[in-house]
C-alpha positions in Angstrom: 102.3 83.7 124.1 100.6 83.1 120.9 100.8 85.5 117.8 98.1 86.8 116.2 97.7 85.9 112.9 97.5 88.5 109.8 94.1 88.3 110.2 93.9 89.0 113.8 96.9 91.6 113.2 95.1 93.7 110.4 91.5 93.2 112.8 93.3 95.2 115.3 94.9 97.4 113.2 91.5 99.0 112.2 90.1 98.9 115.5 93.2 101.1 116.2 92.6 103.6 113.6 88.9 104.0 114.0 90.1 104.4 117.4 91.7 107.3 116.5 89.1 108.6 115.0 86.6 108.6 117.4 89.0 110.9 119.5 89.2 113.3 116.9 86.8 116.0 116.4 85.1 117.6 113.1 87.3 120.6 111.8 85.9 124.2 111.6 84.2 126.1 108.9 85.8 129.7 109.3 83.7 132.6 107.9 86.0 134.8 105.7 84.5 138.2 104.6 85.1 139.7 101.3 85.1 143.6 101.3 84.1 143.8 97.9 81.7 141.0 97.9 79.2 141.9 100.6 76.5 139.5 99.2 78.7 136.4 98.6 79.7 134.5 102.2 82.9 133.1 101.6 84.2 129.8 104.3 87.3 128.1 104.9 87.4 124.5 106.0 90.3 124.3 108.7 92.2 121.5 107.7 95.4 122.7 109.7 93.2 121.3 113.0 93.8 117.7 112.7 96.4 115.8 114.5 99.1 115.9 111.7 98.1 119.9 110.9 96.7 119.5 107.5 94.1 117.9 104.9 96.4 115.0 104.4 95.3 113.7 107.9 92.0 112.5 106.1 94.0 110.9 103.0 96.5 109.1 105.6 93.5 107.3 107.2 91.8 106.3 104.2 95.1 105.6 102.4 95.7 103.0 105.7 92.1 101.5 106.0 92.2 100.4 102.3 95.4 99.1 102.2 94.4 96.8 105.4 91.0 95.9 104.2 92.2 94.9 100.7 94.9 92.6 102.8 98.5 94.9 102.2 99.7 95.7 105.6 101.3 92.7 108.1 102.8 93.4 111.4 106.2 94.8 110.9 105.6 95.3 107.4 107.9 99.0 105.8 105.2 101.1 104.3 106.7 103.6 101.4 105.2 106.5 100.6 105.6 109.1 97.5 104.8 112.5 99.2 106.1 116.0 99.0 105.9 116.2 102.9 102.3 116.5 104.4 100.9 113.2 103.6 104.1 111.9 104.4 103.8 113.4 108.3 100.6 112.1 108.4 101.1 108.2 107.0 104.4 108.7 110.1 101.8 109.4 112.1 99.6 106.3 111.3 102.2 103.9 110.7 103.8 104.7 114.2 100.3 104.1 115.8 100.0 100.9 114.0 104.2 99.9 114.7 105.2 100.0 111.2 108.0 101.4 109.5 107.7 104.5 107.4 109.9 105.5 104.8 108.6 108.8 103.0 110.6 109.3 99.5 110.6 113.3 99.2 112.0 116.1 96.8 115.4 117.5 98.5 113.5 121.1 98.5 110.9 119.6 100.9 110.4 122.0 104.3 113.1 121.0 107.2 109.9 121.3 109.2 108.3 119.0 107.3 110.9 116.3 107.6 111.5 117.4 110.9 107.6 116.1 111.7 108.4 112.9 110.1 111.1 112.0 111.8 109.1 113.0 115.4 106.5 110.2 114.4 109.6 107.8 113.7 109.9 107.6 110.0 112.6 108.3 107.9 113.1 110.8 104.9 114.1 109.3 101.8 115.2 112.4 99.8 115.8 113.0 95.9 116.9 116.0 93.6 114.4 114.9 90.8 110.9 115.6 91.9 109.3 113.8 88.7 111.2 110.6 90.3 109.7 110.0 93.7 107.3 107.5 92.2 110.1 105.1 91.1 112.8 105.4 93.9 109.5 104.5 95.9 108.6 101.3 94.3 112.6 100.1 94.4 112.2 100.7 98.0 109.3 98.7 98.6 111.1 96.1 96.2 114.1 96.4 98.4 112.5 96.2 102.0 109.7 93.7 101.4 107.8 97.2 102.0 104.4 98.1 101.1 104.3 101.5 98.5 101.3 103.0 99.6 101.2 104.9 96.4 98.8 108.0 97.4 98.8 109.4 93.5 96.9 106.5 92.3 95.0 105.3 95.5 93.5 108.7 96.6 90.6 108.6 95.0 89.6 105.2 95.4 90.6 105.0 99.1 88.3 107.6 100.0 84.7 106.8 100.4 82.8 109.9 98.6 79.1 108.9 99.8 79.1 109.5 103.5 81.2 108.8 106.7 81.9 111.8 107.6 84.2 112.8 104.4 85.4 116.0 103.8 82.6 117.0 101.3 79.6 115.6 104.3 80.9 117.7 106.6 81.0 120.8 104.5 76.9 120.4 103.9 76.3 119.3 107.3 77.9 122.3 108.8 76.5 125.2 106.2 73.0 123.9 106.9 71.9 127.0 109.2 73.5 129.6 107.4 71.9 131.8 104.5 73.7 130.0 101.7 73.5 126.5 103.0 74.6 125.0 99.0 77.3 126.5 97.8 77.4 127.9 94.6 81.4 126.6 94.2 83.5 124.6 96.0 87.1 125.4 95.4 90.5 123.1 96.2 93.5 122.8 94.6 95.2 119.0 93.3 97.6 117.3 95.3 96.9 113.9 94.4 93.6 114.8 92.8 91.6 113.0 96.0 89.9 115.9 97.2 88.4 117.2 94.1 86.9 113.5 93.4 85.6 113.2 96.4 83.9 116.9 96.4 82.8 116.6 92.8 81.3 112.6 93.1 79.7 114.0 96.7 77.7 116.7 95.3 76.8 114.6 91.9 75.4 112.0 94.4 73.8 114.3 96.1 72.1 116.0 93.5 73.6 119.5 94.8 74.0 122.3 92.2 77.8 123.2 93.4 80.0 123.5 90.8 83.6 122.4 91.8 86.4 124.7 90.7 90.2 123.2 91.0 92.9 125.7 90.9 96.5 124.2 89.6 99.9 125.9 90.6 102.0 127.3 88.1 104.4 124.2 87.5 102.4 121.3 87.3 100.6 119.1 84.5 97.0 118.8 86.2 95.6 122.0 84.0 97.3 120.7 81.0 95.5 117.6 81.3 91.8 119.0 82.3 91.8 121.1 79.2 92.9 118.3 77.3 90.1 116.5 78.7 87.8 119.4 78.1 88.9 119.6 74.7 88.1 116.0 74.0 91.1 115.1 73.0 91.7 112.2 75.8 94.5 111.8 78.5 97.7 112.9 76.9 101.3 111.6 78.7 102.4 115.6 79.9 105.5 115.8 82.2 107.6 118.5 83.4 111.0 118.8 84.8 110.3 120.7 87.8 108.2 120.6 91.1 105.8 122.4 92.5 107.3 125.2 94.3 103.5 125.3 96.1 104.2 122.3 98.2 101.3 120.0 98.4 100.0 120.6 95.3 100.8 120.2 91.6 102.3 117.5 90.0 105.1 117.5 87.6 103.6 114.3 86.0 100.1 112.7 85.5 98.3 111.3 88.6 96.0 108.4 88.1 93.9 109.7 91.2 93.3 113.0 89.3 90.1 112.7 88.0 88.9 115.5 85.4 85.3 114.0 85.0 84.6 115.2 88.6 85.7 119.0 88.3 83.9 121.4 86.3 86.2 124.2 86.4 90.0 124.8 86.7 92.3 127.7 86.9 96.4 128.1 86.7 97.3 130.7 89.1 101.1 131.8 88.7 103.1 131.2 92.3 103.5 134.9 93.1 99.9 135.3 93.0 99.4 132.2 95.4 102.1 133.7 98.0 100.5 137.2 98.2 96.7 135.6 98.5 98.4 133.1 101.3 99.7 136.6 102.7 96.7 137.9 102.8 94.5 135.1 104.1 97.3 135.0 107.4 96.8 138.6 108.2 93.3 138.5 107.9 93.2 135.3 110.1 96.0 136.5 112.6 97.5 133.1 111.9 99.8 131.5 109.2 98.3 129.5 106.7 100.3 127.6 103.4 100.3 128.2 100.5 98.1 125.4 99.0 95.7 127.7 101.0 96.5 130.8 99.2 95.8 129.1 95.3 92.6 128.2 96.6 91.9 131.7 97.8 92.5 133.0 94.4 89.8 130.6 93.2 87.9 131.9 95.7 87.9 135.8 94.4 87.8 134.2 90.8 84.6 132.9 91.8 82.9 135.6 93.4 84.0 138.1 90.4 82.0 135.5 88.4 79.0 135.4 90.6 78.5 138.9 90.9 79.2 139.6 87.3 76.2 137.4 86.8 74.0 139.0 89.4 74.4 136.2 91.7 74.5 136.0 95.8 75.3 132.9 97.3 78.4 131.1 99.2 82.0 129.7 98.5 83.6 127.0 100.5 87.1 126.6 100.2 90.0 124.9 102.3 92.7 125.8 104.7 94.7 123.1 103.6 97.6 123.6 106.5 99.8 126.0 108.8 102.1 128.0 107.7 104.7 127.0 110.6 105.7 124.4 108.4 107.1 126.9 106.0 109.4 129.2 108.0 112.0 128.5 106.0 110.5 129.3 102.7 107.0 131.0 101.9 107.8 133.0 105.6 111.3 134.2 104.8 112.0 137.3 102.7 115.4 135.9 101.3 113.8 132.9 100.1 111.6 135.2 97.6 114.8 137.1 96.5 116.1 133.9 95.5 112.9 132.4 93.8 112.6 135.8 91.8 109.0 136.5 93.0 107.8 140.6 93.7 106.3 140.5 96.5 105.0 143.8 96.7 103.4 144.0 93.1 101.3 140.7 94.3 100.5 142.2 97.8 98.9 145.0 95.8 96.8 143.0 93.0 95.4 140.4 95.7 94.1 143.5 98.3 92.9 145.3 95.3 90.4 141.8 93.6 89.9 141.0 97.6 88.2 144.3 97.7 86.3 144.0 94.7 88.8 145.1 91.9 90.0 143.0 88.8 92.3 139.7 88.8 95.5 139.4 86.7 94.0 137.4 83.7 94.4 133.6 84.7 94.8 130.7 82.2 90.7 129.6 82.6 89.3 126.2 81.4 
């Protein structure tokens, strides 16, 4: 039987991805009332309901389509990705759909549940001790295997169609149409690649919405400092730190080309203890576990709500439920992990409960 040409293979691969998308429903927009803010409506965009369980499913689909239309994938060619876990899970799903080998280069600290999910979809896990080296290890593996390095930290913002095509921003605004405040005052997200904040920021400008984009960075990450330098007119400094983020999926020890400070209105830096207390609070309110990045986002929601209330504003805030908590049974939902990490659970839990009821948030770095 005649083998398909590379162009034919790519066309069929695009059809397979589009057919998979056509079988999928949109994700839910969940209302979550804040006891201390009756005039402010809060919604969580539940990205955990994607087939691979996280916000990164959208990104992985876009990255594969971007690689295909640029002629960078071919039958049998390995796909390599640098990831803290969730993107790799989603990319393993799409690689299996196309029959391609997949190798995820990840920090050794990545949760075993994510490793198991990657293996389930047929991917391989290449673990490194230093999170700051996942990029160079991915480049090396791509050269050694003749594979394609997907490079989410460079390509996320350019692979996503920010104008329409049911991207996350368009979906949010469509779902808010019949709410009492259909144009949110704030859209709150957290940077992993920076792709989501770029999409939200571009979309609201393109559609001429007044909504502001608030980005929440975890404790061990450089994005806040990159944004602060941009706001101060200091350009884009070359910043790196020697420690990876404890909030899996967000934060980076070095800058990423896909992070666009120009698309963001404000940023917060949030201590991990508060992010994880907020994670537990949201989990209790929803009756199901969420991941740590959702907790970081919720700190941003509380900050924005206090700002609106102080200005005498009513309105809505939309944030993102990035993934479910079942992937973190060995860490964020394990009491021993907090002891080993030196995180005070009781104090941070009390602080979040108080803030949700209208009290003060602990002081946060803000730009």
